[in-house]
Phi, psi and omega in degrees: 000143185284334182247143177286161179301323180295317179294319178298318179298316180296321177296314180299317179298317180294317178301311180302309185294324178292319178298319179290314182298323180274003179059036178271339181221138173237132181250142170251114181287139178301148180299135177085357179256131179291145181305321180295321179291321179294318177299316179300320179293320178294318179296319178300322178295320178294317177301314180299320179295313180298316180298317179296320179295317178296325179294319178299315179295323177298318178296320177297315178300320179296317178296320179296318179298322177297318179297314181296327179290344180279348179297138186284340180244163178283130182268140174291159184301314182292321178296319179296320179297317180296314179294324178299314180298315181298310181293325180296318177298318180295313181295317179298318179297317178298328181269005184056044179245130180263125179280000000 
């Protein structure tokens, strides 16, 4: 994964706090749950979503590398980059994933 768990957590925390600060989202904390615990659970949900999304992209990258490895000749670096981008877009489109 390209981002560490700590970086993902900080991003999730920032997303949560910005949404609240801009009054784009209002949360009602469950009865009996402390606000800090409820905030932590919401941030954890955002972390899980980001992690799952990164995993999908990682799977797409792995599939693209398998495709590139099937080429019969050795690809130059620039050629490989162009083909990687093309195949990644194709694989993402097939999986209904937006890059």
